[in-house]
VOLO-179010 format. One record per residue (C-alpha): x, y, z. Coordinates in Angstrom, 1 decimal. Layout:
residues N
X | Y | Z
...
END
This chain:
residues 430
24.2 | 11.5 | 20.5
21.3 | 9.0 | 20.3
22.1 | 9.1 | 17.5
20.8 | 12.7 | 17.3
19.2 | 15.0 | 19.9
15.7 | 14.7 | 18.3
15.8 | 11.0 | 18.7
15.4 | 11.3 | 22.5
12.7 | 8.9 | 23.9
9.7 | 10.2 | 25.8
9.4 | 9.7 | 29.6
6.5 | 7.8 | 31.1
3.8 | 10.0 | 32.8
5.3 | 9.4 | 36.2
9.0 | 8.7 | 35.8
10.8 | 7.2 | 38.8
14.6 | 7.5 | 39.2
14.6 | 4.2 | 41.2
13.0 | 2.3 | 38.3
15.7 | 3.7 | 36.0
18.5 | 2.6 | 38.3
17.0 | -0.9 | 38.2
16.8 | -0.7 | 34.5
20.5 | 0.2 | 34.3
21.4 | -2.8 | 36.5
19.4 | -5.0 | 34.1
21.3 | -3.6 | 31.2
24.7 | -4.4 | 32.9
23.5 | -8.0 | 33.3
22.4 | -8.2 | 29.7
25.8 | -6.9 | 28.6
27.7 | -9.4 | 30.7
25.5 | -12.3 | 29.4
27.1 | -14.5 | 26.8
24.0 | -14.4 | 24.6
24.3 | -11.8 | 21.8
20.5 | -11.4 | 21.9
20.5 | -10.3 | 25.6
20.7 | -6.5 | 24.9
18.1 | -6.5 | 22.2
15.8 | -8.5 | 24.5
16.5 | -6.0 | 27.3
15.6 | -3.1 | 24.9
12.4 | -4.9 | 23.8
11.2 | -5.5 | 27.4
11.9 | -1.9 | 28.3
10.2 | -0.4 | 25.2
7.1 | -2.6 | 25.7
6.9 | -1.4 | 29.3
7.4 | 2.3 | 28.3
4.6 | 2.0 | 25.6
2.3 | 0.3 | 28.1
3.0 | 2.8 | 30.9
2.4 | 5.7 | 28.6
-0.9 | 4.2 | 27.3
-3.2 | 6.8 | 25.8
-0.6 | 9.5 | 26.8
1.9 | 8.0 | 24.3
3.1 | 10.9 | 22.2
1.6 | 10.8 | 18.7
4.1 | 12.8 | 16.6
4.7 | 11.9 | 13.0
8.0 | 10.3 | 13.9
6.8 | 8.1 | 16.8
7.8 | 4.6 | 15.6
8.5 | 2.2 | 18.5
9.8 | -0.4 | 16.0
12.5 | 2.1 | 14.9
13.3 | 3.0 | 18.6
13.9 | -0.7 | 19.3
16.6 | -1.0 | 16.8
18.2 | 2.3 | 17.9
18.1 | 1.5 | 21.6
19.8 | -1.9 | 21.2
22.5 | -0.6 | 18.8
23.2 | 2.5 | 20.9
23.5 | 0.5 | 24.1
25.8 | -2.1 | 22.5
28.1 | 0.5 | 20.9
28.4 | 2.6 | 24.1
29.0 | -0.3 | 26.4
31.6 | -1.9 | 24.2
33.5 | 1.4 | 23.7
35.5 | 1.0 | 26.9
37.5 | -2.1 | 25.8
40.1 | -1.6 | 28.5
37.6 | -1.9 | 31.4
34.5 | -3.9 | 32.1
31.0 | -2.4 | 31.9
29.8 | -1.0 | 35.2
26.6 | 0.5 | 36.5
27.7 | 4.1 | 35.7
28.1 | 3.1 | 32.0
24.6 | 1.7 | 31.8
23.2 | 4.8 | 33.6
24.9 | 7.0 | 31.0
23.3 | 5.1 | 28.2
19.8 | 5.6 | 29.7
20.5 | 9.3 | 30.2
21.6 | 9.7 | 26.6
18.6 | 7.7 | 25.3
16.3 | 10.4 | 26.9
18.4 | 13.3 | 25.5
20.5 | 14.2 | 28.6
24.2 | 14.6 | 28.7
24.8 | 12.9 | 32.1
23.0 | 10.6 | 34.6
22.9 | 13.3 | 37.3
21.2 | 15.7 | 34.9
18.7 | 13.0 | 33.9
17.8 | 12.1 | 37.5
17.6 | 15.7 | 38.5
15.1 | 16.3 | 35.7
13.0 | 13.3 | 36.9
13.0 | 14.6 | 40.4
12.0 | 18.1 | 39.3
9.0 | 16.7 | 37.3
7.5 | 15.6 | 40.6
6.9 | 19.2 | 41.5
4.1 | 20.6 | 39.3
5.2 | 24.2 | 40.0
8.8 | 23.7 | 39.0
10.2 | 25.4 | 35.9
11.1 | 22.0 | 34.5
7.6 | 20.6 | 35.0
6.0 | 23.8 | 33.6
8.4 | 23.9 | 30.6
7.5 | 20.3 | 29.7
3.8 | 21.0 | 29.9
4.2 | 24.1 | 27.8
6.2 | 22.3 | 25.1
3.4 | 19.6 | 25.0
0.8 | 22.4 | 24.7
2.6 | 23.9 | 21.7
2.7 | 20.5 | 19.9
-0.9 | 19.9 | 20.8
-2.1 | 23.3 | 19.6
-3.4 | 24.0 | 23.1
-3.1 | 27.8 | 23.2
-5.1 | 28.3 | 26.4
-2.9 | 26.0 | 28.4
0.2 | 27.7 | 27.0
-1.1 | 31.1 | 27.9
-2.0 | 29.9 | 31.4
1.6 | 28.8 | 32.0
3.1 | 32.0 | 30.5
0.9 | 34.1 | 32.7
1.8 | 32.1 | 35.8
5.5 | 32.3 | 35.1
6.6 | 35.2 | 32.9
10.2 | 33.9 | 32.9
9.1 | 30.6 | 31.3
9.4 | 32.2 | 27.8
13.1 | 32.5 | 28.3
13.7 | 29.1 | 29.8
15.6 | 26.4 | 28.1
15.1 | 22.7 | 27.7
17.6 | 20.7 | 29.8
17.9 | 18.2 | 26.9
20.9 | 18.3 | 24.6
19.4 | 20.7 | 22.1
18.8 | 23.4 | 24.8
15.8 | 24.9 | 23.0
13.5 | 27.6 | 24.1
9.7 | 27.2 | 23.8
9.7 | 29.2 | 20.6
11.9 | 26.6 | 18.9
9.1 | 24.1 | 19.4
6.8 | 25.9 | 17.0
9.1 | 24.9 | 14.1
8.5 | 21.1 | 14.7
12.1 | 20.5 | 13.8
15.2 | 19.4 | 15.7
13.4 | 19.0 | 19.0
12.1 | 15.6 | 20.3
10.6 | 13.6 | 17.4
7.4 | 13.0 | 19.3
6.8 | 16.7 | 19.7
7.4 | 17.4 | 16.0
3.9 | 18.1 | 14.8
2.2 | 21.3 | 13.5
-1.3 | 22.3 | 14.7
-3.3 | 24.6 | 12.5
-3.0 | 27.4 | 15.1
0.8 | 27.4 | 15.3
1.1 | 31.0 | 14.1
-1.2 | 32.1 | 16.9
1.0 | 30.1 | 19.3
4.1 | 31.8 | 18.0
2.5 | 35.2 | 18.4
1.7 | 34.4 | 22.0
5.3 | 33.4 | 22.7
6.7 | 36.5 | 20.9
4.3 | 38.8 | 22.7
5.4 | 37.2 | 26.0
9.0 | 38.2 | 25.2
10.5 | 35.2 | 23.4
13.8 | 36.0 | 21.7
13.1 | 35.6 | 18.0
16.7 | 34.7 | 17.1
17.6 | 32.6 | 20.1
19.8 | 29.7 | 19.0
19.5 | 26.0 | 19.9
22.1 | 23.2 | 19.4
20.8 | 21.0 | 16.5
22.1 | 19.6 | 13.3
25.7 | 20.5 | 14.0
25.0 | 24.2 | 14.4
23.3 | 27.0 | 16.3
19.8 | 27.0 | 14.9
17.1 | 29.7 | 15.0
13.4 | 29.2 | 14.9
13.3 | 30.8 | 11.4
15.9 | 28.3 | 10.1
14.2 | 25.4 | 11.6
10.7 | 26.4 | 10.5
11.9 | 27.1 | 6.9
13.4 | 23.6 | 6.6
10.6 | 21.7 | 8.4
8.3 | 19.4 | 6.6
5.5 | 19.6 | 9.2
4.4 | 23.3 | 8.8
4.7 | 22.9 | 5.1
2.3 | 19.9 | 5.1
0.0 | 21.8 | 7.5
-0.2 | 24.7 | 5.0
1.1 | 27.3 | 7.5
4.8 | 27.4 | 6.8
4.8 | 30.7 | 4.8
2.6 | 32.5 | 7.3
4.9 | 31.3 | 10.1
8.0 | 32.5 | 8.3
6.3 | 35.9 | 7.6
5.5 | 36.3 | 11.3
9.1 | 35.6 | 12.3
10.4 | 38.0 | 9.7
8.0 | 40.7 | 10.8
9.2 | 40.2 | 14.4
12.8 | 40.8 | 13.4
14.3 | 37.3 | 12.6
17.5 | 37.6 | 10.6
18.1 | 35.7 | 7.3
21.8 | 36.4 | 6.7
23.3 | 34.1 | 9.3
24.8 | 30.9 | 7.9
24.0 | 27.8 | 10.0
20.7 | 29.0 | 11.3
19.2 | 25.7 | 10.0
22.3 | 23.7 | 10.9
25.3 | 22.3 | 9.1
26.7 | 25.7 | 8.1
24.2 | 26.0 | 5.2
22.9 | 29.4 | 4.1
19.2 | 29.8 | 4.9
18.1 | 29.3 | 1.3
20.6 | 26.5 | 0.8
19.3 | 24.7 | 3.8
15.7 | 25.0 | 2.4
16.8 | 23.5 | -0.9
18.7 | 20.7 | 0.7
15.6 | 19.7 | 2.7
13.2 | 19.9 | -0.2
11.5 | 23.0 | 0.9
11.4 | 24.8 | -2.4
8.5 | 27.1 | -1.7
10.1 | 28.3 | 1.5
13.4 | 28.9 | -0.3
11.6 | 31.0 | -3.0
9.7 | 32.9 | -0.4
12.8 | 33.8 | 1.6
14.8 | 34.7 | -1.5
12.0 | 37.1 | -2.6
12.3 | 38.8 | 0.8
16.0 | 39.4 | 0.6
17.7 | 36.3 | 1.9
21.3 | 36.2 | 0.6
21.9 | 34.1 | -2.5
24.9 | 32.8 | -4.4
25.0 | 31.2 | -7.8
23.9 | 27.8 | -6.5
20.9 | 29.1 | -4.5
19.9 | 31.7 | -7.1
19.6 | 28.8 | -9.6
17.7 | 26.7 | -7.0
15.0 | 29.4 | -6.5
14.8 | 30.3 | -10.2
16.2 | 33.8 | -9.8
17.2 | 34.2 | -13.4
18.4 | 37.7 | -13.2
20.7 | 36.9 | -10.3
22.0 | 33.8 | -12.1
22.8 | 35.9 | -15.2
24.8 | 38.3 | -13.0
27.4 | 35.5 | -12.3
28.4 | 35.3 | -16.0
30.3 | 37.7 | -18.2
29.3 | 38.8 | -21.7
31.0 | 35.7 | -23.1
29.0 | 33.4 | -20.9
31.9 | 32.5 | -18.6
31.8 | 32.4 | -14.8
32.9 | 35.6 | -13.1
35.5 | 35.4 | -10.4
34.1 | 34.3 | -7.0
31.8 | 31.6 | -8.4
32.9 | 28.1 | -9.1
32.0 | 25.2 | -11.5
30.9 | 23.3 | -8.4
28.4 | 26.0 | -7.5
27.2 | 26.0 | -11.1
26.7 | 22.2 | -11.2
24.9 | 22.2 | -7.8
22.7 | 25.1 | -8.9
21.7 | 23.4 | -12.1
20.7 | 20.3 | -10.2
18.6 | 22.3 | -7.8
17.0 | 24.0 | -10.7
16.1 | 20.6 | -12.1
14.7 | 19.3 | -8.9
12.5 | 22.4 | -8.3
11.5 | 22.9 | -12.0
13.2 | 26.3 | -12.6
12.8 | 26.1 | -16.3
14.1 | 29.5 | -17.3
17.3 | 28.9 | -15.4
17.7 | 25.5 | -16.9
17.2 | 26.9 | -20.5
19.7 | 29.7 | -19.8
22.4 | 27.4 | -18.5
21.8 | 24.9 | -21.2
22.3 | 27.8 | -23.7
25.7 | 28.3 | -22.1
26.7 | 24.7 | -22.8
25.9 | 23.0 | -19.4
26.9 | 19.3 | -19.8
24.0 | 17.0 | -19.0
26.3 | 14.1 | -18.5
27.7 | 15.7 | -15.3
27.0 | 13.8 | -12.1
27.0 | 14.8 | -8.4
28.9 | 12.9 | -5.8
26.1 | 10.3 | -5.7
26.3 | 9.8 | -9.4
23.0 | 11.7 | -10.0
22.6 | 13.5 | -13.3
20.3 | 16.4 | -14.0
17.7 | 13.9 | -15.2
17.8 | 12.0 | -11.9
17.2 | 15.2 | -10.0
14.3 | 16.2 | -12.3
12.8 | 12.8 | -11.6
13.3 | 13.1 | -7.9
11.5 | 16.4 | -7.9
8.6 | 14.9 | -10.0
9.1 | 17.8 | -12.5
7.5 | 16.4 | -15.7
8.1 | 19.6 | -17.7
11.8 | 19.6 | -16.7
12.1 | 16.0 | -17.8
10.6 | 16.9 | -21.2
13.0 | 19.8 | -21.5
16.0 | 17.7 | -20.7
15.0 | 15.0 | -23.1
14.6 | 17.7 | -25.8
18.3 | 18.6 | -25.1
19.5 | 15.0 | -25.3
19.9 | 14.1 | -21.7
21.4 | 10.6 | -21.3
19.0 | 8.0 | -19.9
21.2 | 5.1 | -19.0
23.7 | 6.8 | -16.7
23.5 | 5.0 | -13.3
23.9 | 6.7 | -9.9
26.0 | 5.1 | -7.1
22.9 | 3.1 | -6.1
22.7 | 1.5 | -9.5
19.7 | 3.4 | -10.7
19.1 | 4.9 | -14.1
16.6 | 7.8 | -14.4
13.8 | 5.2 | -15.1
14.9 | 3.2 | -12.1
14.8 | 6.4 | -10.0
11.3 | 7.2 | -11.2
10.1 | 3.7 | -10.3
11.8 | 3.8 | -6.9
10.3 | 7.3 | -6.2
6.8 | 6.2 | -7.2
7.0 | 3.2 | -4.8
8.4 | 5.1 | -1.9
6.5 | 8.4 | -2.0
3.3 | 9.3 | -0.4
1.6 | 9.0 | -3.8
2.9 | 7.5 | -7.0
0.7 | 9.8 | -9.2
3.3 | 12.5 | -10.0
5.8 | 9.9 | -11.2
3.6 | 7.9 | -13.5
3.7 | 10.4 | -16.4
7.4 | 10.7 | -15.9
7.8 | 6.9 | -16.2
5.7 | 7.0 | -19.4
7.8 | 9.9 | -20.8
11.0 | 8.1 | -20.1
9.7 | 4.9 | -21.7
8.6 | 6.8 | -24.8
12.1 | 8.3 | -25.0
13.6 | 4.8 | -25.2
14.7 | 4.2 | -21.6
15.7 | 0.6 | -21.1
13.6 | -1.7 | -18.9
16.1 | -3.7 | -16.8
14.9 | -7.1 | -15.6
14.8 | -6.1 | -12.0
12.4 | -3.2 | -12.9
9.8 | -5.3 | -14.7
7.5 | -6.4 | -11.9
7.4 | -3.0 | -10.1
6.9 | -1.2 | -13.4
4.0 | -3.5 | -14.4
2.3 | -2.9 | -11.0
2.7 | 0.9 | -11.3
1.4 | 1.1 | -14.9
-1.6 | -1.0 | -14.1
-2.7 | 2.0 | -12.0
-3.7 | 3.7 | -15.2
-6.4 | 2.2 | -17.4
-5.1 | 0.9 | -20.7
-1.4 | 1.0 | -19.8
0.8 | -1.9 | -20.3
4.5 | -2.7 | -20.9
END
């Protein structure tokens, strides 16, 4: 709810329920003030205090951004406190806001959690320490907790997502500040599974009941750490199921969820190990024989598959560079002018995926260059935007040059950004 379970804020090292009651009273005063800046000012004071109190213990996950938290806190508090138009804001309303900001459904649940943290031997305190150990890659500390309390491996987080410790190895859907992947995460997962963790336990994330396999397969962090495939293999070896829709949230199939989250390698890996496919996902992983099976001898779709699946699959194929699938579907007459609901054409998707060979293939087949998506961007505009906003512009520079050579128009608003990008290569100019 804030605005999602993984956005929950961290607690200070020694949280105090009394301090949070005072904070709730201050929020009520800010709400009742005539100054529109009162709630943002309250949020800023609290966040500064939280960061200072945490000090060196401030969580260091990839998604820890206090400036982002500030905007979220103020907006969430304003929306929730103004929702009850028929009655004035009271202390209970402000307390509810604070509970939700930390990932709890109610104020009593939140304060009970705080009270239980005072007892180092409580399941709550031990669970929190074990979750931190997983994110930190501290296998020895985790093993110590598991040996001291064998039931801990079956315990659940009291936060909204209700995760087990095994879910934390996926670095996805749990608290943002715990979303990081240490190099020994496979060893940590082994320890949890050996201790009796349920491999297909579900947690409440992304609008569905998510498993560790679904979360790990769609997570950016294990992919960046270079351990995603090894982690997925372990989970499969221990009996994780691939055929349950929604295991990564939002009712997606497992492979479909991987594609939707940009995890092309994980999608291909799982498909090769028997994950269910339809026309859309088969195209997305480059399973050419499976794609062919959805068409009759005249090249028409067989019953059970739809033009919508075909279009979506072709776009996935372009994003992930599945050249054989693209060539096959072009041979059946796929229309390169088709757009998705955001106005993106196949060329836009090839650009997004930084697939230079796919861009060349689409150009060879006459892909239109000046079609604009709903954001007003042509394929060249998309390439420039992607180069500026990605971790590295390098993969997009040859695509920009290829599009320019093909005659893509340089619109006035592109010129400055384009000039800066092309200067990165010696001898390049407009």
